[in-house]
matplotlib code that plots the C-alpha trace (Angstrom):
import matplotlib.pyplot as plt

x = [7.3, 9.3, 10.4, 11.3, 13.5, 15.3, 15.8, 17.2, 19.5, 20.9, 21.5, 23.4, 25.6, 26.1, 27.1, 29.4, 31.4, 31.1, 32.6, 35.8, 35.5, 38.8, 37.2, 36.0, 32.4, 30.1, 26.6, 25.1, 21.6, 21.1, 20.2, 23.6, 25.7, 28.3, 25.3, 24.1, 23.8, 21.4, 17.9, 16.0, 16.3, 14.9, 17.3, 16.7, 17.7, 20.9, 21.9, 21.3, 23.3, 26.1, 26.1, 26.4, 29.2, 31.1, 30.7, 32.4, 36.1, 38.0, 39.6, 43.4, 44.7, 46.0, 49.6, 50.2, 53.2, 52.4, 53.4, 50.5, 48.6, 47.5, 43.8, 44.3, 45.9, 43.4, 40.0, 37.8, 36.2, 32.6, 32.0, 30.5, 28.0, 26.9, 26.6, 24.5, 22.1, 21.7, 21.1, 18.7, 16.7, 16.6, 15.3, 12.7, 11.5, 11.1, 9.0, 6.9, 8.2, 8.5, 9.1, 12.2, 13.4, 13.1, 14.9, 17.9, 18.1, 18.1, 20.9, 22.9, 22.4, 23.5, 26.4, 27.7, 26.9, 26.5, 24.1, 22.7, 22.0, 20.4, 18.3, 17.2, 16.4, 14.3, 12.3, 11.6, 10.6, 8.2, 6.8, 6.2, 4.7, 7.2, 7.6, 10.0, 12.5, 12.0, 13.1, 16.2, 17.2, 16.5, 18.8, 21.6, 20.8, 20.8, 24.0, 25.8, 24.1, 23.2, 22.5, 20.0, 16.6, 14.7, 15.8, 15.0, 11.5, 11.1, 12.2, 10.0, 6.9, 7.6, 8.3, 5.2, 3.1, 4.5, 3.7, 7.3, 7.0, 9.9, 12.3, 10.9, 11.8, 15.4, 14.5, 11.8, 14.3, 16.7, 14.0, 13.2, 16.9, 17.7, 14.7, 15.5, 12.6, 10.2, 6.4, 6.6, 8.9, 6.6, 3.5, 5.1, 5.8, 2.3, 0.9, 3.1, 2.1, -1.6, -1.5, -0.4, -3.1, -2.2, -3.3, -2.2, 1.3, 1.6, 0.5, 3.0, 5.8, 4.9, 4.7, 8.2, 9.6, 8.1, 9.5, 12.8, 10.9, 8.5, 9.1, 8.6, 5.0, 5.3, 6.1, 3.2, 0.8, 1.7, 1.2, -2.2, -3.1, -2.2, -4.1, -7.1, -6.9, -6.7, -9.5, -7.6, -9.3, -8.1, -4.5, -5.2, -6.7, -3.8, -1.2, -3.0, -3.3, 0.4, 0.9, -1.2, 0.5, 3.7, 2.2, -1.3, -1.8, -1.3, -4.4, -4.2, -3.7, -6.8, -8.8, -7.6, -8.5, -12.1, -12.3, -11.2, -13.7, -16.4, -15.4, -15.4, -19.1, -18.4, -20.1, -21.0, -17.4, -16.3, -17.8, -17.0, -13.3, -13.0, -14.9, -12.4, -9.5, -10.9, -11.3, -7.5, -6.5, -9.4, -7.3, -7.1, -8.9, -8.4, -10.1, -12.9, -13.6, -13.7, -16.0, -18.3, -18.7, -19.2, -22.1, -23.6, -23.4, -25.2, -27.8, -26.9, -27.0, -27.1, -23.8, -22.3, -23.2, -21.7, -18.3, -18.3, -19.1, -16.3, -14.0, -15.2, -14.3, -10.8, -10.6, -13.3, -12.4, -12.5, -13.8, -14.9, -16.8, -18.6, -19.6, -20.8, -22.8, -24.4, -25.5, -26.7, -28.7, -30.4, -31.2, -32.8, -34.7, -32.8, -32.5, -31.3, -28.4, -27.6, -27.5, -25.1, -22.6, -22.7, -22.3, -19.3, -17.7, -18.2, -16.5, -13.6, -13.7, -13.8, -16.1, -17.8, -19.8, -21.2, -22.1, -23.9, -25.8, -27.0, -27.8, -30.1, -31.7, -32.2, -33.9, -36.1, -37.2, -38.0, -40.1, -37.9, -37.7, -35.8, -33.1, -32.9, -32.4, -29.8, -27.7, -28.0, -27.0, -23.8, -22.7, -19.8, -18.6, -18.0, -19.8, -22.8, -23.1, -25.5, -27.7, -28.0, -29.2, -31.7, -33.1, -33.4, -35.3, -37.6, -38.3, -39.2, -41.5, -43.2, -44.1, -46.0, -43.5, -42.7, -41.4, -39.1, -37.8, -37.1, -35.3, -33.1, -32.0, -31.6, -29.2, -26.8, -23.9, -23.4, -19.6, -20.0, -22.5, -23.3, -24.2, -26.3, -28.2, -28.8, -30.2, -32.6, -33.8, -34.2, -36.2, -38.3, -39.1, -40.3, -42.7, -43.9, -44.5, -46.6, -48.4, -47.2, -46.6, -46.6, -44.1, -41.9, -42.1, -41.1, -38.2, -36.9, -37.2, -35.1, -32.5, -32.4, -31.6, -28.4, -27.7, -28.7, -29.9, -29.4, -30.9, -32.0, -33.8, -35.5, -36.7, -38.0, -39.9, -41.3, -42.7, -44.1, -45.8, -47.6, -49.1, -50.9, -51.9, -49.4, -48.6, -47.2, -44.4, -43.8, -43.4, -41.2, -38.8, -38.6, -38.0, -35.2, -33.6, -33.6, -32.0, -29.3, -28.8, -30.2, -29.5, -31.2, -33.4, -35.6, -36.4, -37.1, -39.5, -41.2, -41.6, -43.0, -45.4, -46.6, -47.3, -49.2, -51.2, -51.9, -52.0, -53.0, -49.3, -49.4, -47.2, -44.5, -44.6, -44.3, -41.1, -39.5, -40.6, -39.2, -35.9, -35.8, -36.7, -33.9, -31.4, -32.8, -35.1, -35.0, -36.7, -40.2, -41.2, -40.3, -42.0, -45.1, -44.8, -44.4, -47.6, -49.5, -48.3, -49.6, -52.9, -53.3, -52.7, -55.3, -53.0, -54.2, -52.4, -49.0, -50.0, -50.8, -47.5, -45.4, -47.7, -47.5, -43.7, -43.6, -45.9, -43.9, -40.8, -42.2, -45.5, -46.2, -49.6, -49.6, -48.5, -51.4, -53.8, -52.7, -52.7, -56.1, -57.5, -56.2, -57.4, -60.9, -61.4, -60.1, -62.8, -60.7, -62.7, -62.2, -58.4, -58.4, -60.4, -58.0, -55.0, -56.6, -57.7, -54.2, -52.6, -55.1, -54.1, -50.6, -51.6, -55.2, -55.1, -53.4, -55.3, -54.4, -55.8, -58.9, -59.6, -59.4, -61.5, -64.2, -64.2, -64.7, -67.1, -69.7]
y = [17.3, 19.4, 21.8, 18.9, 17.5, 20.8, 21.2, 17.6, 18.1, 21.3, 19.5, 16.7, 19.4, 21.2, 18.0, 16.9, 20.1, 19.7, 16.1, 17.5, 16.8, 17.5, 18.8, 22.4, 22.8, 23.8, 25.0, 23.4, 22.1, 18.7, 17.1, 18.2, 17.5, 14.8, 12.5, 13.1, 9.3, 8.9, 9.2, 9.0, 12.0, 10.5, 10.2, 6.4, 5.8, 7.9, 5.9, 2.6, 3.6, 5.0, 1.7, -0.3, 1.9, 1.3, -2.5, -2.5, -3.4, -0.1, 0.8, 0.9, 4.4, 6.0, 7.1, 10.7, 12.5, 15.6, 15.9, 15.3, 18.3, 18.7, 19.1, 22.5, 23.7, 22.2, 22.4, 25.4, 25.3, 26.3, 29.6, 28.6, 31.4, 30.2, 26.6, 27.9, 29.7, 26.7, 24.3, 26.8, 27.1, 23.3, 22.8, 25.6, 24.1, 20.7, 22.3, 24.2, 27.6, 29.0, 32.5, 31.5, 29.3, 32.1, 34.5, 32.1, 31.1, 34.7, 35.5, 32.5, 33.7, 37.3, 36.0, 33.5, 35.3, 31.8, 31.4, 28.0, 29.1, 32.3, 30.3, 28.0, 31.0, 32.5, 29.4, 29.0, 32.6, 32.2, 29.1, 31.1, 33.9, 36.4, 38.8, 41.1, 38.2, 36.8, 40.0, 40.2, 36.6, 36.9, 40.0, 37.9, 35.1, 37.4, 39.1, 35.7, 34.3, 37.3, 35.0, 32.7, 33.3, 31.8, 34.4, 37.2, 35.7, 35.6, 39.2, 40.4, 38.7, 40.0, 43.6, 43.7, 42.3, 45.1, 47.7, 48.4, 48.0, 50.3, 48.2, 45.1, 46.4, 45.3, 41.8, 41.6, 42.8, 40.1, 37.4, 38.7, 38.8, 35.4, 33.7, 35.1, 37.5, 34.6, 34.7, 32.7, 35.2, 38.2, 36.3, 35.3, 38.9, 39.9, 37.3, 38.7, 42.3, 41.5, 40.7, 44.3, 46.2, 49.4, 48.2, 51.4, 51.3, 47.6, 48.6, 51.4, 49.1, 46.6, 49.4, 50.6, 47.0, 46.5, 49.8, 48.0, 45.3, 47.4, 45.0, 41.9, 40.5, 38.4, 41.6, 43.5, 40.6, 40.4, 44.1, 43.9, 40.9, 42.7, 45.8, 43.6, 42.0, 45.3, 46.9, 49.3, 48.1, 51.0, 50.2, 46.6, 47.2, 49.5, 46.9, 43.9, 45.7, 46.2, 42.6, 41.4, 43.8, 41.9, 38.4, 38.4, 34.6, 34.3, 32.5, 33.6, 37.2, 37.2, 35.6, 38.2, 41.0, 39.5, 39.5, 43.1, 44.2, 42.4, 44.3, 47.6, 46.9, 46.2, 42.8, 42.8, 43.4, 40.3, 37.8, 40.1, 40.2, 36.4, 35.6, 37.8, 36.0, 32.6, 33.8, 34.3, 31.3, 28.8, 26.0, 27.9, 25.5, 27.6, 30.7, 28.6, 26.9, 30.2, 31.7, 28.7, 29.1, 32.8, 32.1, 29.8, 32.7, 34.9, 32.1, 32.0, 28.2, 27.6, 29.5, 27.7, 24.4, 25.3, 26.1, 23.0, 20.8, 22.5, 21.5, 17.9, 18.0, 19.1, 16.7, 13.9, 13.0, 16.6, 15.9, 19.5, 19.8, 16.4, 17.3, 20.8, 19.5, 16.9, 19.6, 21.9, 19.1, 18.5, 22.2, 22.2, 19.0, 17.0, 13.9, 11.6, 13.8, 14.3, 10.5, 10.2, 12.6, 11.2, 7.6, 8.8, 10.1, 6.7, 5.1, 7.4, 6.7, 10.5, 12.3, 9.0, 10.0, 13.1, 11.1, 8.4, 11.0, 12.9, 9.6, 9.0, 12.4, 11.6, 8.4, 10.3, 12.8, 9.9, 8.4, 5.3, 5.0, 1.6, 2.9, 6.1, 4.1, 1.9, 4.9, 6.7, 3.6, 3.5, 6.9, 6.3, 8.4, 12.0, 15.2, 13.5, 10.5, 12.1, 13.8, 10.6, 8.7, 11.5, 11.1, 7.3, 8.0, 10.4, 7.9, 5.2, 7.7, 8.9, 5.3, 5.2, 3.8, 6.8, 4.5, 2.8, 6.2, 7.2, 3.9, 4.4, 7.8, 6.4, 3.7, 6.3, 6.8, 10.6, 11.2, 14.9, 17.2, 18.8, 15.5, 14.6, 17.9, 17.3, 13.8, 15.3, 18.0, 15.4, 13.1, 16.0, 17.0, 13.4, 13.7, 17.2, 16.0, 13.2, 15.7, 14.0, 17.3, 16.2, 13.5, 16.1, 18.4, 15.6, 14.7, 18.3, 18.4, 15.3, 16.8, 20.0, 17.8, 16.7, 19.9, 22.5, 25.9, 24.8, 27.6, 25.3, 22.9, 25.7, 27.3, 24.0, 23.3, 26.8, 26.5, 23.0, 24.1, 26.7, 23.8, 22.5, 26.0, 25.8, 29.5, 29.7, 27.3, 29.1, 32.4, 30.9, 29.3, 32.3, 34.6, 32.3, 32.5, 36.3, 36.2, 33.9, 35.8, 39.3, 39.9, 36.7, 38.3, 35.3, 34.8, 38.5, 38.5, 35.2, 36.3, 39.7, 38.2, 35.6, 38.3, 40.6, 37.8, 35.5, 37.7, 41.1, 42.1, 43.9, 46.9, 44.6, 42.4, 45.3, 46.4, 43.1, 43.3, 46.9, 45.7, 42.8, 45.2, 47.6, 44.7, 43.2, 45.6, 43.5, 40.5, 39.9, 38.0, 40.9, 43.3, 41.2, 41.3, 45.1, 45.3, 43.0, 45.0, 48.2, 46.5, 45.2, 48.8, 50.2, 51.9, 50.5, 52.7, 51.9, 48.3, 48.2, 49.9, 47.1, 44.3, 45.4, 45.6, 42.1, 40.6, 42.3, 40.7, 37.2, 35.8, 33.9, 32.5, 33.9, 37.3, 37.1, 36.3, 39.3, 41.7, 40.5, 41.0, 44.5, 45.4, 44.0, 46.0, 49.1, 48.8, 47.2, 44.0, 43.3, 43.6, 41.4, 38.7, 38.7, 38.3, 35.4, 33.6, 33.9, 32.6, 29.7, 28.6, 28.1, 26.6, 25.3, 23.6, 26.4, 26.5, 30.2, 31.3, 29.2, 30.3, 34.1, 33.7, 31.8, 34.4, 37.3, 35.5, 35.0]
z = [68.4, 65.9, 68.7, 70.9, 68.1, 67.8, 71.5, 71.8, 68.9, 70.4, 73.7, 71.8, 70.2, 73.5, 75.3, 72.6, 73.2, 76.9, 76.7, 75.1, 71.4, 69.6, 66.5, 66.4, 67.4, 64.6, 65.4, 62.3, 61.7, 63.4, 60.1, 58.7, 61.7, 62.2, 63.0, 59.4, 58.7, 61.7, 60.3, 63.6, 65.8, 69.0, 71.9, 72.2, 68.6, 69.1, 72.2, 70.4, 67.4, 69.5, 71.5, 68.3, 67.2, 70.4, 70.1, 66.7, 66.4, 66.4, 63.1, 62.9, 63.3, 60.1, 60.2, 59.8, 58.5, 60.6, 64.2, 66.7, 67.8, 71.3, 72.0, 73.4, 70.3, 67.8, 69.6, 70.0, 73.4, 73.9, 75.7, 79.1, 78.8, 75.3, 76.7, 79.5, 77.2, 74.9, 77.9, 79.5, 76.3, 76.0, 79.5, 79.1, 75.9, 77.5, 80.1, 77.6, 78.7, 75.2, 76.3, 78.3, 75.4, 72.9, 75.2, 75.7, 72.1, 71.1, 73.6, 72.2, 68.6, 69.4, 71.5, 69.0, 65.8, 64.4, 61.4, 62.5, 66.0, 64.7, 62.3, 65.1, 67.3, 64.5, 63.9, 67.7, 67.9, 65.0, 66.7, 69.8, 67.8, 69.3, 66.4, 68.2, 68.9, 65.5, 63.9, 66.1, 65.5, 61.8, 61.6, 63.0, 60.6, 57.5, 58.7, 58.7, 55.6, 53.4, 50.4, 52.2, 50.6, 53.4, 55.9, 53.4, 53.0, 56.8, 57.2, 54.4, 55.7, 59.3, 58.3, 56.0, 58.9, 61.1, 58.5, 57.8, 54.0, 53.2, 55.3, 53.6, 50.2, 50.3, 51.2, 48.5, 45.9, 47.0, 46.5, 43.0, 42.0, 43.4, 41.7, 38.3, 38.0, 37.6, 37.9, 41.1, 42.8, 41.9, 43.0, 46.3, 47.0, 46.0, 48.4, 51.2, 50.5, 50.3, 54.0, 54.8, 56.7, 54.8, 51.4, 49.6, 51.2, 50.0, 46.5, 46.5, 47.6, 44.8, 42.2, 43.3, 43.1, 39.6, 38.3, 37.4, 35.5, 33.3, 30.4, 32.4, 32.0, 35.2, 37.3, 35.7, 36.2, 39.9, 40.3, 38.6, 40.7, 44.0, 42.9, 42.2, 45.6, 47.4, 45.4, 43.2, 40.0, 37.8, 38.6, 38.1, 34.7, 33.6, 34.4, 33.1, 29.8, 29.8, 30.6, 27.7, 25.4, 26.2, 26.3, 24.7, 24.8, 28.6, 29.8, 33.4, 32.4, 30.2, 33.0, 35.4, 33.0, 32.8, 36.6, 36.7, 34.1, 36.2, 39.4, 37.4, 36.5, 32.9, 32.9, 29.2, 28.3, 30.2, 27.8, 24.8, 25.8, 26.3, 23.1, 21.3, 22.9, 21.8, 18.3, 18.2, 20.3, 20.1, 21.8, 25.1, 27.4, 30.5, 29.0, 27.4, 30.7, 32.6, 29.9, 30.0, 33.8, 33.4, 31.1, 33.8, 36.3, 33.8, 33.3, 29.6, 29.6, 25.8, 25.4, 28.3, 26.8, 23.5, 25.1, 27.3, 24.2, 22.3, 25.2, 24.9, 21.2, 22.1, 25.0, 25.1, 28.7, 30.0, 33.5, 34.3, 31.0, 31.5, 35.0, 34.0, 31.1, 33.3, 35.8, 33.0, 31.5, 34.9, 35.1, 31.7, 32.5, 29.8, 32.0, 29.2, 28.3, 32.0, 32.5, 29.5, 31.0, 34.5, 33.2, 31.2, 34.4, 36.0, 33.1, 33.6, 37.4, 38.0, 40.5, 41.1, 44.2, 42.6, 39.4, 41.4, 43.4, 40.3, 38.5, 41.5, 41.0, 37.3, 38.2, 40.8, 38.1, 35.8, 38.7, 38.9, 42.6, 42.7, 40.3, 42.4, 45.6, 43.9, 42.8, 46.1, 47.9, 45.9, 47.1, 49.5, 52.4, 51.4, 50.8, 49.1, 51.4, 53.8, 51.3, 49.3, 52.3, 53.2, 49.7, 50.1, 53.3, 51.5, 48.8, 51.4, 53.2, 50.0, 49.3, 52.5, 54.9, 57.1, 59.8, 57.4, 56.3, 59.8, 60.6, 57.6, 58.9, 62.5, 61.2, 59.9, 62.3, 62.9, 63.0, 63.8, 65.6, 62.3, 60.7, 63.8, 63.3, 59.6, 60.5, 63.1, 60.6, 57.8, 60.1, 61.3, 57.7, 57.0, 59.8, 58.8, 55.2, 56.7, 58.8, 62.0, 63.7, 67.3, 66.6, 64.8, 67.8, 70.1, 67.8, 67.7, 71.5, 71.7, 69.4, 71.6, 74.6, 72.8, 70.8, 73.3, 72.0, 68.4, 66.2, 63.4, 65.7, 67.7, 64.4, 63.1, 66.3, 66.3, 62.8, 63.5, 66.7, 64.7, 62.6, 65.7, 66.9, 69.8, 69.4, 72.9, 72.0, 68.7, 70.4, 73.1, 70.6, 68.3, 71.3, 72.5, 69.1, 69.1, 72.5, 71.3, 68.0, 68.2, 64.5, 63.2, 60.5, 59.8, 63.5, 64.0, 61.1, 62.1, 65.7, 64.7, 62.2, 64.7, 67.3, 65.0, 63.3, 66.2, 69.3, 70.5, 70.9, 67.5, 68.4, 70.0, 66.9, 64.6, 66.4, 65.5, 61.9, 61.5, 63.0, 60.5, 57.6, 58.5, 58.2, 55.0, 53.1, 49.9, 51.4, 50.0, 53.1, 55.3, 53.0, 53.3, 57.1, 57.0, 54.9, 57.2, 60.2, 58.8, 57.9, 61.5, 62.8, 60.4, 57.9, 54.7, 52.2, 53.8, 53.9, 50.2, 49.4, 51.1, 50.0, 46.3, 46.6, 48.1, 45.4, 42.6, 44.0, 44.6, 43.4, 46.6, 47.5, 51.1, 49.8, 47.3, 50.1, 52.1, 49.2, 48.1, 51.6, 52.0, 48.4, 49.2, 52.4, 50.6, 48.0, 45.2, 45.1, 41.3, 41.6, 44.7, 42.9, 40.0, 42.3, 44.1, 41.0, 39.4, 42.6, 42.7, 39.2, 40.5, 43.9, 43.6, 47.0, 49.0, 52.3, 53.1, 49.8, 50.0, 53.5, 52.7, 49.6, 51.5, 54.2, 51.8, 49.5, 52.2]

ax = plt.figure().add_subplot(projection="3d")
ax.plot(x, y, z, "-o")
ax.set_aspect("equal")
plt.show()
């Protein structure tokens, strides 16, 4: 629509010259032309307004003391070739032939050396993603309007994208000078340079640019920020230190320094540095908020809580602090405190959907199902709407009404295919929890008719089929997933384990497991499969190696069952018993554990 407006405006300008206007033709922007008062740019509105103008009584001519001037002496006729180029561009644009439009606009710009036509040619070339023509048009534009900042920005971005950072330098300098060496100008340049493929060349250009402004903290900050983005952390640290020497109380600079220290592997120094900043400037809310969140990342929840509470003392209605304290209280199972913070958010009418959702969770944890359903039901459309309704369905199903839970989910209108998928998976999980495995399998099959080859539905059906000993279906679905996504680690591992545990295709299954392990050697589940694979092929020592690694990483009941079995057959019965007993304390009703213990106790 924007391109159409430009093309129509040019056509109006062209025809006004063609019809013999006595004033000199100026190729100005349509919005600033003689039709400036006309707010609508559509042709119909132009015609209506012109018609109204003609219907008005003509104004009396003003007397002039100067002799009349003939049109030929006062007008500036349009070059026929220029008019041809403009009209050809217009027609091409109307037909969607952007290549032809760009070519003719560029020819018109170079022919006329007119800044407005050159600007228009540049914009249309950008729209058509024709970098070569954009550069040519922009060079005409900057020649005619050397002080226009927009054309310098266009040229700088284009030259940087083409890897011509040296040529971009002059335009970058122009931007800095024109914007008064401000933070925004340097950050804009940093953003442009960060897109350069040759990161070191971009950094070199920025460093050269900043050389003239070595006492300007904004320039040094932008250089440090770019170095951080391109991975030159030593350079980033060097320049952020210089920045803070000039402006030690700059919040963003202190936060950037903390991020740089983190990337340099000095994680302990991050919190030390920020704590020292707050000792000098305790009212710095940005730094305190960043530090509190950093403590959450480090799972130092008590320290995070202290800083969030300090923020609330400074600003009792600090939304981020209230929300974070609510989540931390949930994490620490302090549901009364969590409820207080989320209710406070509701009073402030801030983050209301999130607050209602988590108040529902608080009620669930306190085994107040009706309150939970009430809060979840108040969650309006948004990111938490679907999850809240899934939780309502789970509550209904847990109370013994599985059908009611399913109906609740089925009454939710799925606006997107992703939402439809989540509803299928949630309903399937209700059925699995109720041990209605055949119904779940049928549900997943129905979903796959609508969402063909969906990986999540195939995987869910495969795992559910195993519950009813339909190993054939399990293998079919897992194999299909690996065909659709050959690098799907979970499917490779699950398929391999199923083959070695449930069939005689042990060697084939072990190949899948080895492939999964090569892609993710830190997974406890895959380590367990590796160990079980070696056990099934009679290599007990190798089996114990991987099973011990898996159990050290994750104290899982199935891993305990496998490790205990291999230890038992290897003569380490006492250690096997200890592992099984310890695992049973955690999961006394685990069927896998009970089955293996019963088998070896006979």
